[in-house]
Every structure is written in C-alpha cells, then in structure tokens.
MARBA-3410 file (N, C-alpha, C, O; in Angstrom, 1 decimal):
228
1.0,-0.9,-0.3,-0.3,0.1,-0.2,0.9,1.3,0.2,0.5,2.4,0.1 ~ 2.1,1.0,0.6,3.4,1.9,0.5,3.1,2.7,-0.9,3.1,2.0,-2.0 ~ 2.7,4.6,-0.8,2.3,5.0,-2.3,3.7,6.0,-2.2,4.5,6.4,-1.4 ~ 3.4,6.2,-3.5,4.9,7.4,-4.2,4.4,8.8,-3.8,3.3,9.2,-4.0 ~ 5.1,9.4,-3.4,5.4,10.6,-3.2,6.2,11.6,-4.6,6.8,11.3,-5.6
5.9,13.3,-3.7,6.8,14.2,-4.6,5.6,14.7,-5.9,5.1,15.9,-5.7 ~ 5.4,14.3,-6.5,4.5,14.7,-7.8,3.3,15.5,-7.2,2.9,15.4,-6.0 ~ 2.9,16.3,-8.0,1.7,16.9,-7.5,0.3,15.5,-7.5,0.1,14.7,-8.4 ~ -0.1,15.5,-6.6,-1.2,14.8,-6.6,-2.7,15.4,-6.8,-3.6,14.6,-6.9 ~ -3.0,16.9,-6.8,-4.3,17.8,-7.2,-4.0,18.7,-7.3,-3.3,19.2,-6.4
-4.3,19.2,-8.2,-4.4,20.9,-8.6,-5.4,21.6,-8.6,-6.3,21.0,-9.2 ~ -5.9,22.8,-8.2,-6.6,23.7,-8.1,-6.4,25.0,-9.4,-5.3,25.6,-9.5 ~ -7.1,25.4,-10.1,-6.4,26.5,-11.3,-7.6,27.6,-11.2,-8.7,27.3,-11.7 ~ -7.3,28.5,-10.6,-8.6,29.4,-10.8,-10.0,29.1,-10.2,-10.8,29.8,-10.8 ~ -10.3,28.8,-9.7,-11.4,28.0,-9.0,-12.5,29.1,-8.9,-12.0,30.2,-8.5
-13.9,29.1,-9.1,-14.7,30.2,-9.0,-16.3,29.5,-9.1,-17.1,29.3,-10.0 ~ -16.3,29.2,-7.9,-17.9,28.2,-7.3,-19.1,29.2,-7.3,-19.5,29.3,-6.2 ~ -19.8,29.9,-8.1,-20.9,30.5,-7.5,-22.5,29.8,-7.7,-22.7,29.1,-8.7 ~ -23.7,30.0,-6.6,-24.6,29.5,-6.4,-25.7,30.4,-7.3,-25.8,31.6,-7.1 ~ -26.3,29.9,-7.9,-27.7,30.9,-8.2,-28.7,30.1,-8.1,-28.9,29.1,-8.7
-29.8,30.7,-6.8,-30.6,31.0,-6.7,-31.6,31.8,-6.5,-31.8,32.8,-5.7 ~ -32.7,31.3,-7.8,-33.8,32.9,-8.7,-32.6,33.8,-9.5,-31.7,33.5,-10.3 ~ -33.0,35.0,-9.0,-32.1,35.7,-9.4,-30.8,36.4,-8.5,-30.0,37.4,-8.7 ~ -30.9,35.6,-7.7,-29.6,35.7,-6.5,-28.4,34.8,-6.9,-28.5,33.6,-7.2 ~ -27.0,35.5,-7.1,-25.7,34.8,-7.3,-24.9,35.1,-6.1,-24.5,36.2,-5.8
-24.8,33.3,-5.3,-24.0,33.7,-4.4,-22.3,33.1,-4.9,-22.0,32.0,-5.4 ~ -21.4,34.3,-4.6,-20.3,33.6,-4.7,-19.3,32.7,-3.8,-19.1,33.3,-2.8 ~ -18.9,31.8,-3.9,-18.4,30.6,-2.5,-17.3,31.2,-2.8,-16.9,32.2,-2.3 ~ -16.5,30.6,-3.9,-15.0,30.4,-4.1,-14.6,31.3,-5.4,-15.1,31.0,-6.5 ~ -13.6,32.4,-5.0,-13.5,33.3,-5.5,-11.9,33.6,-6.5,-11.0,34.4,-6.3
-12.1,32.3,-7.6,-10.5,32.1,-8.2,-9.4,31.8,-6.9,-8.6,32.6,-6.5 ~ -9.5,30.6,-6.4,-8.6,30.0,-5.5,-7.5,29.2,-6.6,-8.1,28.9,-7.6 ~ -6.2,28.9,-6.4,-5.3,28.4,-7.1,-4.3,27.7,-6.0,-3.4,28.2,-5.3 ~ -4.8,25.9,-6.3,-3.2,25.3,-5.1,-2.9,24.4,-5.5,-3.5,23.8,-6.4 ~ -1.8,23.8,-4.9,-1.2,22.4,-5.6,-1.1,21.8,-4.0,-0.7,22.3,-3.0
-1.5,20.3,-4.4,-0.8,19.5,-3.2,-0.5,18.1,-3.9,-1.1,17.1,-4.4 ~ 1.1,18.5,-3.5,1.7,17.1,-3.5,1.3,15.7,-2.8,0.7,15.5,-1.7 ~ 1.7,14.8,-3.8,1.5,13.8,-3.3,2.2,13.3,-1.8,3.4,13.6,-1.8 ~ 1.8,12.7,-0.9,2.2,12.0,0.5,2.3,13.1,1.4,2.9,13.0,2.4 ~ 1.5,14.8,0.8,0.9,15.6,2.0,-0.3,15.5,2.9,-1.3,15.2,2.4
-0.2,15.8,4.0,-1.5,16.2,4.7,-1.5,17.5,5.2,-0.8,18.2,6.0 ~ -2.8,17.8,4.1,-2.8,19.1,4.2,-4.1,19.6,5.1,-5.0,18.7,5.3 ~ -4.2,20.6,5.4,-5.8,21.1,6.6,-6.1,22.6,5.7,-5.4,23.6,5.4 ~ -7.8,22.2,5.3,-8.2,23.7,4.9,-9.1,24.0,6.1,-10.0,23.2,6.5 ~ -9.0,25.4,6.9,-9.1,25.5,7.6,-10.0,27.2,7.2,-9.7,27.9,6.3
-10.9,27.4,7.8,-11.6,29.1,7.8,-13.1,28.8,8.3,-13.8,27.8,8.5 ~ -13.6,30.5,8.6,-14.9,30.2,9.7,-16.2,29.7,8.8,-16.0,29.7,7.6 ~ -17.2,29.3,9.1,-18.1,28.7,8.8,-18.8,29.5,7.7,-19.1,30.7,7.9 ~ -19.0,29.1,6.6,-19.1,29.8,5.1,-18.2,30.5,4.4,-18.4,31.4,3.6 ~ -16.9,29.9,4.8,-15.8,30.4,4.0,-15.4,30.2,3.0,-14.6,30.8,2.3
-16.2,28.5,2.7,-16.1,28.0,1.1,-15.5,26.9,1.5,-15.3,26.0,0.7 ~ -15.0,26.9,2.7,-13.8,25.3,2.5,-14.2,24.3,2.1,-13.7,23.7,1.2 ~ -15.5,23.6,3.1,-16.1,22.5,2.6,-16.4,22.6,1.0,-16.3,21.5,0.5 ~ -16.8,23.6,-0.1,-17.2,23.6,-1.2,-15.7,23.1,-1.5,-15.4,22.0,-2.0 ~ -14.9,23.8,-1.2,-13.4,23.8,-1.7,-13.1,22.0,-2.3,-12.7,21.4,-3.3
-13.6,21.6,-0.7,-12.7,20.3,-0.6,-14.1,19.4,-1.8,-13.6,18.8,-2.8 ~ -14.9,19.3,-1.8,-15.8,19.2,-2.9,-15.5,18.9,-4.2,-15.5,17.8,-4.9 ~ -15.1,20.3,-4.6,-14.4,20.5,-5.6,-13.1,19.7,-6.1,-12.9,19.2,-7.2 ~ -12.4,19.9,-5.2,-11.1,19.1,-5.4,-11.2,17.4,-5.7,-10.5,16.7,-6.5 ~ -12.3,16.8,-4.5,-12.6,15.6,-4.8,-13.6,14.9,-5.9,-13.9,13.7,-6.0
-14.1,16.1,-6.8,-15.2,15.2,-7.7,-16.4,15.5,-7.2,-17.4,15.2,-7.9 ~ -16.7,16.1,-6.1,-18.3,15.7,-5.8,-18.4,17.1,-6.1,-19.3,17.5,-5.3 ~ -18.0,17.8,-6.6,-19.0,18.8,-7.1,-17.9,19.4,-8.0,-16.7,19.4,-7.8 ~ -18.9,20.2,-9.8,-18.0,20.9,-10.1,-17.2,22.5,-9.8,-17.7,23.1,-8.9 ~ -16.4,23.1,-10.3,-16.5,24.4,-10.4,-17.0,24.6,-11.3,-17.1,23.8,-12.3
-17.9,26.9,-11.4,-18.7,27.1,-12.1,-17.4,28.0,-13.1,-17.7,28.7,-14.1 ~ -16.3,28.0,-12.8,-14.8,28.4,-13.7,-13.6,27.6,-13.3,-13.6,27.3,-12.1 ~ -12.8,27.3,-13.9,-11.6,26.9,-12.9,-11.3,25.4,-13.6,-12.1,25.2,-14.5 ~ -10.4,24.5,-13.2,-9.6,23.4,-13.6,-9.5,23.1,-12.2,-9.4,23.9,-11.3 ~ -9.6,21.2,-12.1,-8.9,20.6,-10.8,-8.4,19.5,-12.0,-9.0,19.0,-12.9
-6.7,19.5,-11.6,-6.2,18.8,-12.2,-5.7,17.6,-11.3,-5.0,17.7,-10.3 ~ -6.2,16.3,-12.0,-5.7,15.4,-10.3,-5.0,14.5,-11.4,-5.4,14.3,-12.6 ~ -3.8,13.9,-10.7,-2.1,14.0,-11.7,-2.6,14.3,-13.1,-3.0,13.6,-14.1 ~ -2.6,15.4,-13.0,-2.4,15.9,-14.4,-3.6,15.9,-15.2,-3.5,16.5,-16.3 ~ -4.9,15.3,-14.7,-6.1,15.1,-16.0,-7.0,16.2,-15.0,-6.9,16.5,-13.8
-7.6,16.7,-16.0,-8.3,17.6,-16.1,-9.7,16.9,-15.5,-10.5,16.7,-16.4 ~ -10.2,16.7,-14.3,-11.9,16.3,-14.3,-13.2,16.9,-13.8,-14.3,16.5,-13.5 ~ -12.4,18.5,-14.0,-13.6,19.3,-13.6,-14.6,19.4,-15.0,-15.5,20.2,-14.6 ~ -14.7,19.1,-15.8,-15.6,18.4,-16.8,-16.1,17.3,-17.1,-16.8,17.0,-18.0 ~ -15.8,16.9,-16.3,-16.2,15.5,-16.6,-18.0,15.0,-16.4,-18.5,15.7,-15.5
-18.8,14.1,-17.1,-19.7,13.7,-17.3,-20.2,12.7,-15.4,-19.3,12.0,-15.0 ~ -20.7,12.8,-15.1,-21.2,12.0,-14.0,-20.8,10.5,-14.0,-20.0,10.1,-13.2 ~ -21.3,9.7,-14.7,-20.6,8.5,-14.6,-19.1,8.4,-14.6,-18.7,7.9,-13.6 ~ -18.1,8.7,-15.6,-16.9,9.1,-15.4,-16.5,9.4,-13.8,-15.8,8.6,-13.1 ~ -17.1,10.6,-13.4,-16.7,11.1,-12.3,-16.9,10.2,-11.0,-16.1,10.2,-10.1
-17.9,9.5,-11.0,-18.3,8.1,-10.3,-17.5,7.3,-10.2,-17.3,6.9,-9.0 ~ -16.7,6.8,-11.2,-15.7,5.8,-11.6,-14.7,6.6,-10.9,-14.2,6.1,-9.9 ~ -14.2,7.8,-11.4,-13.0,7.8,-10.8,-13.2,8.5,-9.1,-12.3,8.8,-8.3 ~ -14.1,8.6,-8.9,-14.4,8.5,-7.0,-14.3,7.1,-6.3,-13.9,6.7,-5.2 ~ -14.8,6.5,-7.5,-14.8,4.8,-6.8,-13.3,4.2,-6.8,-13.0,3.4,-5.9
-12.4,4.6,-8.0,-11.0,3.9,-8.4,-10.0,4.8,-7.6,-9.0,4.2,-7.2 ~ -10.1,6.1,-7.3,-9.1,7.0,-7.3,-8.9,8.0,-5.8,-7.8,8.3,-5.3 ~ -10.4,8.3,-5.5,-10.8,9.2,-4.2,-11.4,8.2,-3.6,-12.2,7.4,-3.9 ~ -10.8,8.6,-2.0,-11.3,8.7,-0.6,-12.3,9.4,0.2,-12.2,10.6,0.1 ~ -12.9,9.0,0.7,-14.0,9.9,1.2,-14.3,9.8,2.9,-14.4,8.7,3.4
-14.2,10.8,3.6,-14.4,10.4,5.4,-15.1,11.8,5.6,-14.7,12.9,5.3 ~ -16.2,11.5,6.2,-17.0,12.4,6.7,-17.6,12.5,8.0,-17.3,11.6,8.9 ~ -18.3,13.3,8.2,-18.2,14.3,10.1,-19.1,12.8,10.2,-18.9,12.1,11.2 ~ -20.0,12.4,9.3,-20.8,11.3,9.6,-20.6,10.0,9.0,-20.3,10.0,7.8 ~ -20.6,8.9,9.6,-20.0,7.5,9.3,-20.3,7.0,8.0,-19.6,6.4,7.2
-21.5,7.3,8.0,-22.3,6.8,6.6,-22.1,5.2,6.6,-21.8,4.7,5.5 ~ -22.2,4.4,7.9,-22.1,3.1,7.6,-23.7,2.4,7.3,-24.7,2.9,7.7 ~ -23.5,1.5,6.8,-24.6,0.5,6.6,-24.7,-0.4,7.8,-23.8,-1.2,8.2 ~ -26.4,-0.2,8.6,-26.5,-0.7,9.8,-26.5,-2.3,9.5,-26.1,-2.9,10.5 ~ -26.8,-2.9,8.9,-26.7,-3.9,8.7,-25.5,-5.0,8.1,-25.5,-6.2,8.2
-24.8,-4.2,7.7,-23.6,-4.9,7.6,-22.3,-4.4,8.7,-22.0,-3.3,9.1 ~ -21.7,-5.7,8.9,-20.4,-6.2,9.6,-19.3,-5.2,9.0,-19.3,-4.7,8.0 ~ -18.2,-5.2,10.0,-16.9,-4.2,9.6,-16.1,-4.7,8.3,-15.5,-4.0,7.5 ~ -16.4,-6.0,8.4,-15.3,-6.4,6.7,-16.4,-5.9,5.8,-16.0,-4.9,5.1 ~ -17.8,-6.3,5.5,-18.7,-6.3,4.7,-18.8,-4.3,4.7,-19.1,-3.8,3.6
-18.7,-3.7,5.5,-18.8,-2.0,4.9,-17.6,-1.8,4.3,-17.7,-1.2,3.2 ~ -16.3,-2.2,4.7,-15.1,-1.9,4.1,-15.5,-2.4,3.0,-15.7,-1.5,2.2 ~ -15.8,-3.5,2.6,-15.4,-3.9,0.8,-16.2,-3.4,0.1,-15.9,-3.3,-1.1 ~ -17.4,-3.0,0.4,-18.9,-2.6,0.0,-18.2,-1.1,-1.4,-19.0,-0.5,-2.1 ~ -17.2,-0.9,-1.4,-16.8,0.2,-2.6,-16.3,-1.1,-3.8,-16.5,-1.2,-5.0
-15.7,-1.9,-2.9,-14.8,-3.0,-4.1,-16.1,-4.0,-4.8,-16.2,-4.6,-5.8 ~ -17.0,-3.7,-3.6,-18.1,-5.0,-4.5,-19.2,-4.0,-5.5,-19.9,-4.3,-6.5 ~ -19.3,-2.4,-4.9,-19.9,-1.8,-6.2,-19.2,-1.3,-7.6,-19.9,-0.6,-8.4 ~ -17.8,-1.6,-7.8,-16.9,-1.5,-8.5,-17.0,-2.9,-9.5,-16.5,-3.0,-10.6 ~ -17.7,-3.7,-8.7,-17.2,-5.0,-9.5,-15.9,-6.0,-9.6,-15.8,-6.9,-10.3
-15.2,-5.5,-8.8,-14.4,-6.1,-8.1,-14.1,-7.5,-7.3,-14.9,-7.6,-6.3 ~ -13.3,-8.4,-7.4,-13.4,-9.7,-7.1,-12.9,-9.4,-5.4,-12.0,-8.7,-5.1 ~ -13.6,-10.2,-4.7,-13.6,-9.7,-2.9,-12.2,-10.2,-2.5,-11.4,-9.6,-1.8 ~ -11.8,-11.9,-3.1,-10.6,-12.5,-2.4,-9.4,-12.0,-2.9,-8.4,-12.2,-2.2 ~ -9.2,-11.3,-4.1,-7.6,-10.3,-4.3,-7.8,-9.6,-3.5,-6.7,-9.5,-3.0
-8.5,-9.0,-2.9,-8.5,-8.0,-1.6,-8.3,-8.3,-0.1,-8.3,-7.5,0.8 ~ -7.9,-10.0,0.1,-8.1,-10.1,1.6,-7.0,-9.8,2.4,-7.1,-9.7,3.6 ~ -6.0,-9.8,1.8,-4.5,-9.3,2.2,-4.3,-8.1,3.0,-3.8,-7.8,4.0 ~ -5.1,-7.1,1.5,-5.1,-5.5,1.9,-6.2,-5.1,3.1,-5.7,-4.5,4.1 ~ -7.3,-5.5,3.0,-8.5,-6.2,4.3,-7.4,-6.1,5.5,-7.3,-5.1,6.3
-6.7,-7.2,5.4,-6.2,-7.6,7.1,-5.4,-6.7,6.8,-6.0,-7.2,7.7 ~ -4.5,-5.7,6.5,-3.8,-5.2,6.7,-4.1,-3.6,7.0,-3.6,-2.8,7.7 ~ -5.2,-3.5,6.1,-6.1,-2.1,6.9,-6.8,-2.1,8.4,-6.7,-1.2,9.2 ~ -7.5,-3.2,8.3,-7.8,-3.6,9.6,-6.9,-3.6,10.9,-7.3,-3.1,11.9 ~ -5.5,-4.2,10.9,-4.5,-3.7,11.4,-4.0,-2.5,11.8,-3.5,-2.2,12.9
-4.3,-1.5,10.5,-3.9,-0.4,10.8,-5.0,0.6,11.8,-4.8,1.3,12.8 ~ -5.9,0.3,11.0,-7.4,1.3,11.9,-7.7,0.5,13.6,-8.5,0.8,14.4 ~ -6.6,-0.9,13.6,-7.4,-1.2,14.9,-8.4,-2.0,15.7,-8.7,-2.1,16.9 ~ -8.9,-2.7,14.2,-10.5,-3.0,14.0,-10.0,-4.7,13.7,-10.8,-5.3,13.1 ~ -9.0,-5.2,14.0,-8.9,-6.4,13.7,-10.0,-7.9,14.2,-10.5,-8.9,13.8
-9.9,-6.7,15.7,-10.7,-8.0,16.6,-12.1,-7.6,16.7,-12.6,-8.0,17.8 ~ -13.1,-6.8,15.7,-14.1,-6.1,15.4,-14.7,-6.5,14.5,-15.9,-6.3,14.6 ~ -14.2,-7.2,13.4,-14.2,-7.5,11.9,-15.7,-7.7,11.9,-16.2,-6.8,11.2 ~ -16.6,-8.8,12.7,-17.5,-8.9,12.4,-18.6,-8.5,13.4,-19.4,-9.2,13.9 ~ -18.4,-7.6,13.5,-19.3,-6.5,14.8,-19.8,-5.6,13.7,-19.1,-5.1,12.9
-21.3,-5.6,13.9,-22.2,-4.2,13.0,-22.2,-3.3,13.8,-22.5,-3.5,15.0 ~ -21.8,-1.7,13.0,-22.0,-0.4,13.3,-22.9,-0.3,14.9,-22.3,0.1,15.9 ~ -24.0,-0.6,15.1,-24.0,-0.9,16.2,-23.7,-1.0,17.7,-24.0,-0.4,18.7 ~ -22.9,-2.0,17.2,-21.8,-2.3,18.6,-20.6,-1.8,18.4,-19.6,-2.5,18.7 ~ -20.4,-0.7,18.0,-19.3,0.0,18.0,-19.3,1.3,18.2,-20.1,2.0,17.6
-18.3,1.9,19.1,-18.1,3.3,19.6,-17.9,4.1,18.4,-17.3,3.9,17.3 ~ -18.7,5.6,18.8,-18.1,6.6,17.4,-17.0,6.6,16.7,-16.9,6.6,15.5 ~ -16.1,6.5,17.6,-14.8,6.3,17.3,-14.3,5.1,16.2,-13.7,5.3,15.1 ~ -14.7,3.8,16.8,-14.5,2.9,16.1,-15.3,3.1,14.5,-14.7,3.1,13.5 ~ -16.6,3.2,14.6,-17.5,3.6,13.5,-16.4,4.5,12.5,-16.0,4.3,11.4
-16.0,5.3,13.2,-15.5,6.3,12.2,-13.6,5.7,11.6,-13.0,6.1,10.6 ~ -13.3,4.8,12.4,-11.9,3.9,12.1,-12.7,3.1,10.9,-11.9,2.9,9.9 ~ -13.7,2.7,10.8,-14.5,1.8,9.7,-14.5,2.5,8.5,-14.0,2.0,7.5 ~ -15.2,3.7,8.5,-15.3,4.8,7.5,-14.1,4.7,6.9,-14.0,4.3,5.8 ~ -13.1,5.2,7.5,-11.6,5.6,7.2,-11.2,4.0,6.2,-11.2,4.0,4.9
-10.9,2.9,6.9,-10.8,1.7,5.7,-11.6,1.5,4.9,-11.1,1.0,3.9 ~ -13.1,1.8,4.9,-13.7,1.7,3.2,-12.9,3.1,2.5,-12.8,3.1,1.3 ~ -12.7,3.7,3.0,-11.9,5.1,2.0,-10.8,4.3,1.7,-10.9,3.8,0.6 ~ -9.8,4.1,2.3,-8.5,3.3,1.8,-8.5,1.8,0.8,-7.8,1.4,-0.1 ~ -9.3,1.3,1.4,-10.0,-0.1,0.8,-9.1,-0.2,-0.5,-8.0,-0.9,-0.5
-9.4,0.6,-1.7,-9.1,1.1,-2.9,-8.1,1.4,-3.1,-7.7,1.3,-4.3 ~ -7.4,1.9,-2.3,-6.0,2.3,-2.3,-6.2,3.5,-2.9,-5.7,3.8,-4.0 ~ -6.7,4.2,-2.5,-7.3,5.5,-3.6,-5.9,6.5,-3.2,-5.2,6.4,-2.2 ~ -5.6,7.6,-4.5,-4.5,8.8,-4.8,-4.8,9.5,-3.7,-3.9,9.8,-3.1 ~ -6.0,9.8,-3.2,-5.9,11.4,-2.3,-7.1,10.6,-1.3,-8.0,10.0,-1.9
-7.1,10.5,0.1,-8.1,10.6,0.8,-8.6,12.0,1.5,-8.1,12.4,2.5 ~ -9.5,12.6,0.9,-10.4,13.3,1.2,-11.3,13.4,2.9,-12.2,12.6,3.0 ~ -10.9,14.2,4.0,-11.8,13.8,4.9,-12.3,15.5,5.5,-11.7,16.4,5.9 ~ -13.5,15.4,5.2,-14.7,16.8,6.0,-15.0,16.5,7.2,-15.7,15.6,7.5 ~ -14.5,17.2,7.9,-14.5,17.2,9.2,-14.4,15.6,10.0,-15.4,15.2,10.5
-13.4,15.1,10.1,-13.8,13.7,10.3,-13.6,13.7,11.9,-13.6,12.6,12.6 ~ -13.3,15.1,12.5,-13.7,14.6,14.2,-14.9,15.0,14.9,-15.3,14.5,16.0 ~ -15.6,16.1,14.0,-16.2,16.8,14.2,-17.7,16.0,15.2,-18.5,16.5,15.9 ~ -17.6,14.9,15.0,-18.9,14.0,15.6,-18.1,13.4,16.8,-18.5,12.2,17.0 ~ -17.2,13.7,17.5,-16.5,13.0,18.5,-16.2,14.0,19.6,-16.0,15.2,19.4
-16.2,13.4,20.6,-15.6,14.0,21.7,-13.6,14.0,21.6,-12.9,13.3,20.9 ~ -13.4,15.4,22.6,-12.1,15.4,21.7,-10.7,14.9,22.1,-9.6,15.3,21.8 ~ -11.0,13.5,23.1,-10.0,12.4,23.3,-10.0,11.1,22.0,-9.1,10.3,21.6 ~ -11.5,11.3,21.6,-11.9,10.0,20.6,-11.1,10.8,19.2,-10.2,10.3,18.6 ~ -11.7,12.0,18.9,-11.2,12.9,17.9,-9.2,13.1,17.8,-8.5,13.0,16.8
-8.8,13.2,18.8,-7.1,13.0,18.9,-7.0,11.8,18.5,-6.4,11.8,17.4 ~ -7.4,10.8,18.9,-7.0,9.5,18.2,-7.2,8.9,16.8,-6.6,8.1,16.2 ~ -8.7,10.0,16.2,-8.6,9.4,15.0,-7.5,10.7,14.3,-7.3,10.7,13.0 ~ -7.0,11.4,14.8,-5.7,12.5,14.0,-4.6,11.6,14.0,-4.1,11.2,12.9 ~ -4.1,11.1,15.5,-3.2,10.3,15.3,-3.1,9.3,14.4,-2.1,9.3,13.6
-4.1,8.2,14.2,-5.0,7.7,13.3,-4.3,7.8,11.9,-3.6,7.0,11.3 ~ -4.9,9.5,11.3,-4.7,9.7,10.1,-2.8,9.8,9.8,-2.1,9.3,8.9 ~ -2.4,10.8,11.0,-0.8,11.0,11.2,-0.3,9.6,10.8,0.5,9.5,9.8 ~ -0.7,8.6,11.6,-0.1,7.3,10.8,-0.3,6.6,10.0,0.5,5.7,9.7 ~ -1.7,6.8,9.0,-1.6,6.4,7.3,-1.0,7.7,6.5,-0.5,7.4,5.4
-1.0,9.1,6.8,-0.1,9.4,6.2,1.5,9.2,6.3,2.2,9.3,5.3 ~ 1.9,9.0,7.4,3.6,8.6,7.4,3.5,7.4,7.3,4.7,7.1,7.0 ~ 2.8,6.2,7.5,3.4,4.6,6.9,3.2,4.6,5.8,4.1,4.0,5.2 ~ 2.2,5.1,5.0,1.9,4.5,4.0,2.0,5.4,2.8,1.7,5.0,1.7 ~ 2.4,6.8,3.1,2.4,7.9,2.2,1.4,8.4,1.9,1.6,9.3,1.0
0.1,8.3,2.3,-1.3,8.5,1.6,-1.2,10.0,1.3,-0.4,10.7,1.9 ~ -1.6,10.2,0.9,-2.4,11.8,0.5,-3.5,12.3,0.9,-4.5,12.1,0.1 ~ -3.6,12.9,1.7,-5.1,13.7,2.7,-4.6,14.7,2.6,-3.4,15.1,2.7 ~ -6.4,15.5,2.4,-6.9,16.8,2.4,-8.0,16.3,3.5,-8.6,15.2,3.6 ~ -8.1,17.8,4.4,-8.9,17.7,5.4,-9.4,18.8,5.6,-8.6,19.7,5.9
-10.6,18.9,5.5,-11.5,20.0,6.2,-11.6,20.3,7.9,-11.5,19.3,8.6 ~ -11.6,21.1,8.3,-11.5,21.2,9.9,-11.7,22.5,10.3,-11.1,23.4,9.8 ~ -12.7,22.5,11.8,-12.7,23.9,12.2,-11.7,23.9,13.6,-11.7,24.8,14.4 ~ -11.2,23.0,13.7,-9.9,22.5,14.9,-9.2,23.3,15.1,-9.5,24.0,14.2 ~ -8.5,23.7,15.5,-7.1,24.1,15.3,-6.1,22.9,15.9,-4.9,22.9,15.4
-6.5,22.0,16.9,-6.1,21.0,17.4,-6.0,19.9,16.4,-4.9,19.3,16.2 ~ -6.9,19.8,15.7,-6.9,18.7,14.4,-5.8,19.4,13.2,-5.1,18.8,12.3 ~ -6.0,20.8,13.4,-5.1,20.9,11.8,-3.5,21.0,12.3,-2.5,21.1,11.6 ~ -3.7,20.9,13.6,-1.5,21.0,14.3,-1.2,19.7,13.5,0.0,19.5,13.0 ~ -2.0,18.8,13.2,-1.5,17.2,12.9,-1.4,16.9,11.5,-1.2,15.8,11.0
-1.7,18.2,10.6,-0.9,18.0,9.1,-0.2,18.9,8.9,-0.5,20.0,9.3 ~ 1.3,18.6,7.9,2.0,19.1,7.7,2.1,20.9,7.0,3.0,21.6,6.9 ~ 0.6,21.0,6.7,0.3,22.4,6.1,-1.0,22.6,6.1,-1.8,21.7,5.9 ~ -1.5,24.2,6.5,-2.5,24.3,6.7,-2.9,25.6,5.6,-2.1,26.6,5.4 ~ -4.1,25.4,4.8,-4.6,26.4,3.9,-5.6,27.0,4.4,-6.6,26.3,4.8
-5.7,28.3,4.5,-6.7,29.3,5.4,-7.6,29.7,4.2,-7.2,30.3,3.2 ~ -9.4,29.4,4.4,-9.9,30.0,3.0,-11.1,31.1,4.4,-11.5,30.9,5.5 ~ -11.0,32.3,3.4,-12.0,33.5,4.2,-12.5,33.7,3.0,-11.9,33.4,1.9 ~ -14.1,34.3,3.2,-14.7,34.7,2.3,-14.4,34.4,0.5,-14.3,35.1,-0.5 ~ -14.3,33.0,0.8,-13.7,32.4,-0.4,-12.4,32.6,-1.4,-12.1,32.1,-2.5
-11.7,33.6,-0.4,-10.4,32.9,-1.2,-9.6,32.7,-0.1,-10.0,32.6,1.1 ~ -8.0,32.6,-0.6,-7.2,31.5,0.4,-5.9,33.0,0.8,-5.2,33.7,0.1 ~ -6.2,32.9,2.5,-5.6,33.8,3.0,-4.2,33.5,3.7,-3.5,34.4,4.1
END
C-alpha cells in the first residue's frame, strides 16, 4: 500500500464557484489556485461559510467549479460527466465525512469492502489488503461486529478503512472529528497521521479545529472564498 510521493496529486486552477438561487448569485469561491503534492497531509481551515467544504468537494470531484480546472494527476476532471466522475471517485479517491455513513446491517468487513463490490471487483483478491487495513485502524478484533456494536470512534475507523480499501490516490476528510469528543477525536487524528506517514497516503482535510489542524503538515486558510 506504500504510495509514491513528490509529484502533484491534485491542483486547482483559478477555481470559481457560484450558486444561483432564482435571480440571486452567491459567490462562494473567488479564483482559488492551489497544489497538493503526493504524500502531503493538508488541512483546510476557515470560518463557517468561508467556502472550505465547497473547495474540498470540488477538489474531490463531488461538485464541479463554475469556472476553473481541477487536475488529478494532471488530468482535468472538472468537466467530466456523472458516470465518468463516479468511476474516478470509486477508483482514485477516498472520502471520510463527519457522519460515518455506514450500512447498519453490514458488519465491519462488509462495510469496508462495499466500494469494491459496487465497482465489480473480486473480493478474494483484496483479502490481504483488508487484513492490513484492519490492523492499521485497530479493528482486527471487531471485523464481524455491526456499527451498532461499535463506539463513534470505532465507526469512524471503519469509515477510514472503507475509504482506503481501494488504495486511493487522495483521501479527502470533511470534519472527520466533528462528531467525536476531544479524546476520541485526537485518536482519529493520530490514526490519520500514521496513515499519512507509514504508507505515504495523501490527505486533504477540512476542519474547524486548530488542534486537529496541528496534526497536518500544512494549513490552508480560506476566508470569504479566497485563500489568505
């Protein structure tokens, strides 16, 4: 699972994002350009309404910019159609959210493997990787438990493992500690640091927490739709 480092993982070029409601235009992102290198752990911070989550979603292909480009390993993904973009998200991008979005009736293993199943992959060829990821996130003894049998922190670990199982080029995390107490949140941040450092996983995280941001190697601050 060790990843190559040093090249540009994702680049945003002159990203503008407007939302149109009736005759009213809301300017959310105003000409943002940035680069994130492979192997980096970057935090995006900013006050509520600053545009930080919108920026994360655009970089991760969950939303498209009004103007500008998003280059994933040099490929412009910002104008891809839904089907092509869904394929890229399944195969090249991992997402972790504030709420864990686990399937209640599936156990830990099944929740982790679900993206591969949806992508038509053969589960047998990922058994070794599943074992490695369960070891990394500390859930080897919980692999047959369902989400209702897990704590909030353990459920977030499952969500992180699910995001990693396809060996994504970039892991995007949107407030991954926002639904956790401070102690459990610190444990999740330590886990993300370990993942970044041991396998070279590129991570881009949105957070409102200065403590969480300290765990990353670089902090980008967004305010009023621009990087400051």
